[in-house]
N, C-alpha and C positions, 0 to 999 in steps of 0.2 A: 186033456190030461197033460199034454206037453207044457201048457201054460201053468198048470198047478205045480208040476215038478220044478219048473223054473222059479216059481215064487218060493217054494220050499227051500230050494238050494240057496237063493238070495238071502232068505231069512237066516238059514244056518250059517252062512258066511259072515253075516253081520254079527251074529251072536258070538262067533269065534273071535271076531275082531275086537268086540267089546271086552271079552274075557282077556284077550291078549293085552289090551290097554289098561286093564284094571291094575291098580297098584298092588304089588305083592308084598309079603312081609319084608323082603329085602329092599324093595323100591321105596316103601313108605318112609316118610321123614322119621329119623331116629331121634329119640330123646337124648340129650347130652347131659353129662354130669358136670359140665363146666360151671353151671349155675350153682350146683350143690357144693362144689369145691372152691368157688370164687372167694368165699369168706370162711376163714378157719374159725372154728368154734372154741372160745376160751374155756378152760376148765379151772378147777380149784387152784392149780399151780401156775396158770398162765393167764395173761391178759392180751388184748389186741395191741399190736405194736404201735406205740405212740409216735414213732419217728416217721413211718410210712403210712400211718392210718390204716393199717391192716391190708395194704396193697401188695406187700412183698417186694416192691421196687421203690426206688427213690431217685430224685434228680441227680444226674452225674455231676460230681463236684470237681472234676479234673480242671486244672487251671486253664481258663480261657474258653471252656466248653459252654456253648450256648445252643441249646436245642440239638446237641449232638455234633455241632460243627465248631471247628477251630479256625482261627485266622491262618491263612496260608503262610508258611514260613519262607516261601520262595521270594524272588525279587520283583514280583509283579506290583503294579500300582494298587494302593489300598488307601481308603479314606482316612485311616488312622496313622498313616505314615507320610512324612514330607510336609511341605507347606502348600496348602490349598487356599485359593483366593478367588474372589469374584473379579471378572474382567469383562470389559465391553468388547464382544467379538461379533462381527456381522453375521447374521443368520442364526445366532444362538441366544438363548434366554439369559437375561442378566442374573438370574438365579443360579446359573451353572457355576460349578467350582472348577478351577483350573490349577494345574501344577506345571511350573516352568522347568525346562531343562536347557542347559547351555547348548548353543548351536552355532558355534563359531565365535570369533572375537566380538564381544559386545552384543551378541545376538542370543536369542533364546526361542525355543518352540514350546508351546504348552499343549497339554492334553487334558480334556475335561473328564468328569466322573463317568462318562460313558465308556471310558477305556480302562476302568478298574478291572484288574485281573489280567491285563496285558503288560508286557515287559518292555520298558524303555531303556535302551543302552546308549551310553555316550562313548563313541570311539573316535579318537583323534579330534576331540573337541566338538564332534557333531552328534546330535541326538537322533535316534532312529527307533521306531516302534517295530519290534521283531515278532509281534503277535501274541497270542494267548500263552499264559504261563503253562509250562509243561507239567508243573507240579499239581496245579488245581484245575487245569482245563479252562481257565478264564473266570472262574467263579470267585476267586480270592478267598475261598474257604476249602478246608479239607475235613474229612471225616475224623471225628475224635476216636483215637484208638482204644481208649478206656471203655467207652460205651458202644463202640462200633457204629457210631452215628445215630443211635437211638435216643440219646438224651436221658436215658434211664439205665440204672444199674441195680443189681440185687441189693436190697436193703442191708446196710452194714450192721444194723442192730438185730434183726430177726433172721438174717440170712435166707430170706425168701419164705420163711415158714408163716409169716404174718402174725406170729405170736412171740411174746417175750415173757420172762419170769414175772410172776405176780408182784414180787417185791421190788422190781425195778421202777425207778422214777425218772422222768425226762432228764433231770440234771444230776442224777445220782445213780449211776450204773457203770459196770466195767467198761463198756464201749465209750460212753461219754467221758469217763475219767481218763482214758488214754488219748483223747484228742490232742494233737500237738499244739493247738492254738487256744487251749482252755485257760481262762483267767477267772479265778474265783475271788469274790469280794466278801468282806466280813459281814455284810448285811444279808448274806445268803444267796445273793445273785451269782450266777455263773455265766460268763460270756465266752463265746467262741469268736475270736477275732485277733487283731494285732494292734499294737500301739502305733498309731498314725502320726502322733505329734506329742511332744513333751515340752512343757514350760515350767521350769522349777519343779515343784512337787505335783503339778497338775498333768494328767495324762488324758489324751483323747484316743479312745479305742474305737477302731472301725470294725464292726462285727461282720460276720460272713454275709449277712443279708444287706450290708451297706449302711447300717445305722451308725451314727457317731455317738459315743457315750463318754461323758467327761467324768473322771474320777480323780480323787486325790491319792497320792502314793500310800497314805496311811490306811486307805480302805482296801488295799489289795493284800490278799493273803500271800505271803512269800512262797515262791516255788518249792522250797525245801519243806514247807509245812503241808504240802499237798501230795497226792499220789499221782500227779500228772506230769506232763512234759510241757507245762505252760512256758511261754517265752520269758526269758529272764528280764526282769524290770529293774 
């Protein structure tokens, strides 16, 4: 009888444990509405935003922002600043890049790319490495304040709603029209960019995405004839 009771008690405890471990309504995975709201549904008055492709966000266009990072404005070494050159230095690869600093009359000391993000100062004609830049911590990059380092911002066209009015076109809508670097051409093209070079009546326009477009002055619609703030030509 004692053995029987012992087995019953063990079985009862096991059952209670199983019940305790079973997922309850609050423990079970919950369905999310993220999937349902991920894509806004166009209606008769709206279409999917063509600028952000219905995502609600777009790449940050702050000057110099690359993936949410800006070049450090501090005094640290950067590969985009100063004269970098290859040198034959014992113990180092010939592919290394070096930058020289004055280090006394007729002398110089060089630091290679491994010291990017560090600060070199010249005091009394002598060069010294004072360590990592306090501004960027030695990374030579800082977080873009416009996108908070995310590289993405709320879409300027749909304001995050993922939808724009049905009658808007990619190159004909109020947001596009007010772009400060808009240049319209008589053949119907609309460029966002700036004049990079001019030779007589020929213009070379560098677009936002880095393309170079050559046009004649006669092809450009004068600024006064548009509703934009295109650069004066």
